[in-house]
ZAMARGU-4260 file (C-alpha; in steps of 0.2 Angstrom, whole numbers, plus 5000, padded with zeros to 4 digits):
<rodrens>
0) 5603/4209/5098 | 5604/4194/5108 | 5601/4190/5126 | 5613/4196/5138 | 5615/4196/5158
5) 5602/4211/5157 | 5591/4207/5143 | 5578/4193/5142 | 5566/4189/5127 | 5550/4181/5128
10) 5540/4175/5112 | 5523/4179/5119 | 5513/4180/5136 | 5504/4163/5140 | 5500/4153/5155
15) 5518/4144/5153 | 5527/4161/5152 | 5536/4162/5169 | 5537/4181/5169 | 5538/4181/5188
20) 5555/4170/5188 | 5562/4182/5176 | 5558/4197/5186 | 5562/4191/5202 | 5580/4186/5196
25) 5583/4205/5190 | 5576/4211/5206 | 5590/4201/5215 | 5602/4204/5202 | 5613/4221/5206
30) 5610/4228/5190 | 5592/4225/5186 | 5587/4221/5168 | 5574/4221/5154 | 5562/4208/5149
35) 5555/4210/5131 | 5538/4202/5126 | 5535/4199/5108 | 5553/4195/5103 | 5560/4177/5099
40) 5577/4171/5107 | 5585/4177/5090 | 5581/4194/5094 | 5568/4195/5079 | 5551/4206/5084
45) 5537/4196/5082 | 5524/4208/5090 | 5510/4206/5103 | 5493/4205/5098 | 5483/4211/5113
50) 5497/4224/5120 | 5485/4233/5132 | 5478/4218/5139 | 5495/4209/5141 | 5503/4225/5150
55) 5489/4224/5162 | 5491/4206/5165 | 5509/4209/5168 | 5508/4222/5180 | 5494/4211/5189
60) 5506/4196/5190 | 5520/4205/5197 | 5510/4215/5210 | 5501/4198/5217 | 5514/4184/5215
65) 5530/4191/5221 | 5536/4196/5238 | 5543/4207/5245 | 5532/4220/5235 | 5539/4225/5220
70) 5529/4241/5217 | 5540/4255/5212 | 5554/4244/5205 | 5547/4240/5189 | 5539/4248/5174
75) 5530/4241/5159 | 5528/4251/5143 | 5524/4247/5125 | 5537/4250/5112 | 5538/4248/5093
80) 5552/4237/5086 | 5554/4233/5067 | 5537/4241/5065 | 5528/4229/5077 | 5522/4233/5095
85) 5530/4225/5108 | 5531/4225/5128 | 5546/4231/5138 | 5546/4227/5157 | 5560/4238/5166
90) 5566/4230/5182 | 5577/4238/5195 | 5588/4230/5207 | 5579/4229/5224 | 5584/4233/5242
95) 5574/4220/5251 | 5583/4205/5242 | 5580/4192/5241 | 5563/4192/5231 | 5554/4176/5228
100) 5537/4169/5222 | 5524/4170/5236 | 5518/4152/5232 | 5535/4144/5236 | 5542/4156/5249
105) 5559/4161/5252 | 5566/4144/5245 | 5577/4138/5230 | 5560/4135/5221 | 5554/4153/5224
110) 5571/4164/5223 | 5581/4166/5207 | 5596/4175/5202 | 5602/4180/5185 | 5618/4170/5179
115) 5624/4175/5162 | 5609/4174/5150 | 5598/4163/5162 | 5588/4165/5178 | 5593/4151/5189
120) 5588/4146/5206 | 5596/4154/5221 | 5606/4143/5232 | 5601/4142/5249 | 5617/4149/5256
125) 5614/4165/5246 | 5596/4167/5251 | 5601/4166/5270 | 5615/4179/5267 | 5605/4192/5258
130) 5590/4190/5270 | 5602/4192/5284 | 5609/4209/5276 | 5591/4215/5270 | 5590/4234/5273
135) 5578/4237/5288 | 5578/4257/5289 | 5568/4260/5273 | 5554/4271/5274 | 5542/4256/5271
140) 5548/4247/5287 | 5549/4263/5298 | 5534/4266/5308 | 5527/4284/5309 | 5528/4291/5325
145) 5511/4299/5322 | 5496/4286/5318 | 5482/4299/5317 | 5485/4305/5298 | 5475/4311/5284
150) 5477/4311/5266 | 5465/4322/5257 | 5478/4331/5248 | 5484/4314/5241 | 5466/4309/5236
155) 5463/4325/5226 | 5481/4322/5216 | 5474/4304/5212 | 5457/4311/5207 | 5465/4323/5195
160) 5473/4308/5186 | 5456/4300/5186 | 5463/4287/5198 | 5452/4288/5213 | 5458/4280/5229
165) 5447/4267/5237 | 5445/4261/5256 | 5461/4250/5255 | 5472/4263/5247 | 5484/4263/5262
170) 5487/4245/5260 | 5488/4247/5240 | 5501/4260/5241 | 5511/4251/5255 | 5507/4265/5268
175) 5506/4252/5282 | 5519/4243/5289 | 5521/4224/5292 | 5513/4225/5309 | 5498/4235/5303
180) 5503/4252/5308 | 5506/4267/5297 | 5524/4269/5291 | 5536/4283/5287 | 5530/4284/5269
185) 5512/4287/5274 | 5520/4301/5287 | 5528/4310/5272 | 5513/4309/5261 | 5500/4315/5275
190) 5491/4331/5275 | 5502/4337/5289 | 5520/4332/5295 | 5536/4340/5301 | 5545/4339/5282
195) 5551/4356/5277 | 5560/4358/5259 | 5570/4375/5259 | 5573/4385/5242 | 5586/4399/5246
200) 5592/4411/5234 | 5607/4422/5235 | 5613/4438/5229 | 5629/4433/5220 | 5640/4417/5220
205) 5642/4412/5237 | 5631/4410/5252 | 5636/4427/5260 | 5621/4437/5255 | 5605/4428/5257
210) 5590/4437/5248 | 5576/4425/5250 | 5573/4410/5260 | 5557/4399/5256 | 5550/4384/5265
215) 5538/4372/5257 | 5532/4358/5268 | 5522/4353/5282 | 5510/4344/5269 | 5510/4330/5259
220) 5526/4327/5250 | 5518/4328/5233 | 5511/4346/5237 | 5528/4352/5243 | 5535/4344/5227
225) 5523/4354/5216 | 5527/4370/5226 | 5546/4368/5223 | 5544/4364/5205 | 5534/4380/5202
230) 5546/4391/5212 | 5560/4385/5203 | 5552/4387/5186 | 5549/4405/5192 | 5567/4408/5194
235) 5572/4399/5179 | 5570/4415/5168 | 5572/4417/5149 | 5588/4426/5144 | 5585/4435/5128
240) 5598/4441/5114 | 5592/4453/5099 | 5603/4454/5084 | 5600/4461/5067 | 5595/4444/5060
245) 5586/4435/5075 | 5580/4435/5092 | 5587/4421/5103 | 5579/4414/5119 | 5586/4402/5131
250) 5582/4397/5150 | 5595/4400/5162 | 5594/4380/5165 | 5587/4367/5154 | 5569/4364/5161
255) 5569/4345/5158 | 5586/4342/5167 | 5580/4353/5181 | 5563/4345/5183 | 5572/4329/5183
260) 5585/4333/5196 | 5571/4340/5207 | 5561/4325/5207 | 5577/4314/5210 | 5581/4324/5225
265) 5565/4322/5232 | 5559/4304/5228 | 5578/4296/5232 | 5582/4307/5247 | 5587/4298/5263
270) 5573/4302/5274 | 5578/4290/5289 | 5590/4304/5293 | 5576/4316/5294 | 5587/4328/5283
275) 5576/4335/5269 | 5582/4340/5250 | 5589/4358/5249 | 5588/4369/5234 | 5600/4385/5232
280) 5600/4396/5218 | 5615/4407/5215 | 5618/4421/5202 | 5629/4409/5192 | 5621/4391/5196
285) 5608/4381/5205 | 5613/4369/5217 | 5602/4354/5222 | 5608/4343/5239 | 5599/4327/5244
290) 5603/4316/5259 | 5611/4299/5256 | 5623/4295/5242 | 5624/4281/5230 | 5613/4266/5235
295) 5623/4252/5242 | 5630/4240/5229 | 5629/4253/5215 | 5645/4261/5208 | 5647/4278/5200
300) 5649/4269/5184 | 5633/4260/5185 | 5624/4276/5191 | 5629/4285/5176 | 5626/4270/5164
305) 5607/4270/5170 | 5606/4257/5182 | 5593/4260/5194 | 5590/4256/5213 | 5576/4267/5219
310) 5579/4273/5236 | 5561/4274/5241 | 5551/4262/5231 | 5534/4269/5239 | 5537/4286/5233
315) 5543/4281/5217 | 5527/4271/5214 | 5515/4285/5220 | 5525/4298/5209 | 5524/4288/5194
320) 5505/4285/5197 | 5503/4305/5197 | 5514/4306/5182 | 5528/4317/5190 | 5541/4304/5184
325) 5541/4295/5168 | 5549/4278/5163 | 5559/4271/5178 | 5578/4275/5177 | 5575/4288/5164
330) 5580/4303/5176 | 5598/4303/5176 | 5601/4300/5157 | 5589/4316/5154 | 5601/4325/5166
335) 5616/4319/5158 | 5611/4324/5141 | 5612/4342/5146 | 5625/4344/5159 | 5637/4329/5159
340) 5644/4319/5174 | 5653/4334/5180 | 5638/4341/5189 | 5637/4327/5200 | 5646/4328/5216
345) 5646/4313/5228 | 5650/4312/5246 | 5649/4299/5260 | 5632/4306/5266 | 5625/4318/5252
350) 5623/4319/5233 | 5623/4337/5226 | 5619/4342/5207 | 5627/4359/5201 | 5619/4366/5186
355) 5629/4382/5180 | 5618/4395/5172 | 5620/4399/5154 | 5633/4413/5150 | 5633/4416/5132
360) 5617/4427/5132 | 5618/4435/5150 | 5627/4451/5145 | 5613/4456/5134 | 5598/4449/5144
365) 5583/4461/5143 | 5579/4469/5159 | 5564/4460/5162 | 5572/4442/5161 | 5590/4446/5168
370) 5592/4437/5186 | 5600/4447/5200 | 5619/4446/5198 | 5632/4455/5209 | 5648/4463/5203
375) 5658/4447/5209 | 5665/4439/5193 | 5669/4422/5203 | 5665/4416/5221 | 5674/4423/5235
380) 5683/4409/5245 | 5686/4407/5263 | 5703/4404/5271 | 5698/4386/5274 | 5694/4382/5256
385) 5708/4389/5247 | 5727/4390/5253 | 5731/4408/5254 | 5747/4416/5246 | 5756/4431/5254
390) 5751/4447/5247 | 5770/4452/5243 | 5773/4443/5228 | 5791/4440/5222 | 5800/4426/5214
395) 5806/4420/5232 | 5789/4415/5236 | 5782/4403/5223 | 5782/4389/5236 | 5766/4398/5244
400) 5756/4399/5227 | 5745/4383/5226 | 5748/4370/5213 | 5732/4375/5204 | 5737/4392/5203
405) 5755/4388/5197 | 5747/4377/5182 | 5735/4392/5178 | 5750/4404/5178 | 5760/4393/5166
410) 5746/4391/5152 | 5742/4409/5151 | 5751/4418/5137 | 5742/4433/5132 | 5723/4435/5135
415) 5712/4422/5137 | 5693/4419/5141 | 5687/4406/5155 | 5683/4393/5143 | 5700/4394/5134
420) 5709/4392/5151 | 5698/4378/5156 | 5702/4369/5140 | 5720/4371/5141 | 5720/4365/5159
425) 5708/4350/5153 | 5695/4354/5166 | 5677/4351/5164 | 5670/4357/5181 | 5667/4376/5180
430) 5665/4379/5199 | 5681/4368/5204 | 5690/4379/5191 | 5684/4395/5198 | 5686/4391/5216
435) 5702/4382/5215 | 5711/4391/5200 | 5704/4408/5194 | 5698/4415/5211 | 5714/4413/5220
440) 5725/4420/5207 | 5714/4435/5206 | 5714/4438/5224 | 5732/4438/5225 | 5734/4450/5210
445) 5743/4437/5199 | 5730/4439/5185 | 5719/4453/5181 | 5703/4455/5171 | 5703/4465/5155
450) 5687/4473/5157 | 5687/4476/5177 | 5673/4489/5178 | 5661/4475/5168 | 5666/4458/5178
455) 5652/4448/5171 | 5655/4454/5153 | 5653/4439/5141 | 5669/4447/5132 | 5679/4445/5148
460) 5697/4439/5146 | 5711/4436/5159 | 5729/4442/5158 | 5745/4439/5169 | 5750/4455/5180
465) 5766/4460/5182 | 5767/4450/5198 | 5760/4435/5189 | 5773/4437/5176 | 5787/4435/5189
470) 5780/4420/5197 | 5778/4412/5179 | 5795/4416/5174 | 5802/4409/5191 | 5792/4393/5189
475) 5798/4391/5171 | 5816/4394/5174 | 5828/4379/5177 | 5831/4373/5194 | 5848/4371/5202
480) 5852/4355/5211
</rodrens>
C-alpha cells in the first residue's frame, strides 16, 4: 500500500525524522491519520530494531514538542508487517486547531496541514481562521466551580495499573486550566462531585413500568464507569437452549460491543451541558444515550468509517492509562461488527445506541437466565408517536391508515414472522419496524398473531384479519379518475 492523504511512512526514527511535523499535520487535518515507522516510501516493511525504545521516544516527543497538548489524541502501538515489527502512530483530528511546534509557535514554521500525501506549512490566513474558531467550551478549558477537590480514588486506580501518580499528576493529566485552576475534567474525576449516571430497568418494551432505577455517581467518573459496567454485566444474562444434540448459550447482548458502547457514551459525553449519560434496559433491548451528537466537522460517513475526534481528550487519555479503552478509534468498529449502523440514532443534541436483545433462544431460556418479559409483543405507542386509525375499519376509510401500515398490509400474503416482514419491506431497524408498522396494525385489528396466548413465542407469525384483508383489497383495487 502506498502513502495516501491519511497514511505516512517513515523508514526509521532518528534525529532527522520530523515525527512532530507529521503528527501536527494530522491533528490539523479533519480526518486524522496514521504514521508507520519501519516502512519505506514504497510500502515495504523494513522493521524497527528497538521497538520499545522508539515507542517511548515518539510518545515523549509528541508530549513535549506539540501545543496545544495532544494527549488523548494519539496512540502508539507495535504491529507486525511482512514478519517484521513496525510502529503505528494513530492520530485523531484535534478540536483545538491549529496545533503547532512549541519551538516555533503558531506560525507557518510551526503549523502544518496534510495536503495529498505530504505535510505542508499552514498559510497564515488558515492559522488565524482556525484559531478564531477554536472550541473554547471543552472540559479542559472550563473551570471547576469547586477548587477543593481530592483524587484518592484516581490514585488507587493508577496504582492498580502500577502507574502511581506523582506530585505533578494534576498538570501531567491536564486537570489544570490555563490560569492554574482545576478544570472541569478534574471535577469529573474527583472523589466527590455532582455527576450521577442513571441505569433504569423497565418491565416491558416501553417506559410505562419502571421496575428499577439506580444511580452511580457523586464520585470519580472512573469509579462510576466501573459501577455501570458491573451493573449492566449483571443484567446481560445468558440465554440457554438445550437440544438433543447440544447446549447453546448466548448473552442477551454482545459483551464486547456493549462494553465499548458504555465507555464511548461516558468518555465522549458533552459534559459542558451538565447532562449525564443514561442507560435504559427493556425486555427487548438496551438503549444508551449520551449528550452531544457528532463532533463538529465529522460526517456520519466518516464516523462509521472509523475517523476519530475525541470529545474529551483528557478523559480519553486517563481511560487509556487505566486500560478501560484500547486502541484509539477502535470502539465504533467493534460495535459495527455486531450491530451495524442501524443501532445508531443521531439527533441535534444526543446520540443514542439501541441494541436489540437476542430472540432466537428467548422462548427456551432456562428460568434462571431468562430476563423479565411482559406479555406485550411489541411496544405500546402513544397517540403522539403514531397517527391513529379509526376503530371502524371499512374500505372507505383507507385514507386514515398510515403509509407505513399500508405498505405492511400490501406485502402480507398468508403467515409471516417478523424477520420475513422486515425483509419484504427492506427495513433493517427492528425497533423502527415495530413502532411504525407492526404495532399500529396490531392496535387497529388489521393484523393478528398466530399464537396470541404466547406473544413472545419464537414461532410467532402474523396474518391479516378480515378487516385488514378488506383494507388491502381496497388498496390494490384500480383507482378511478
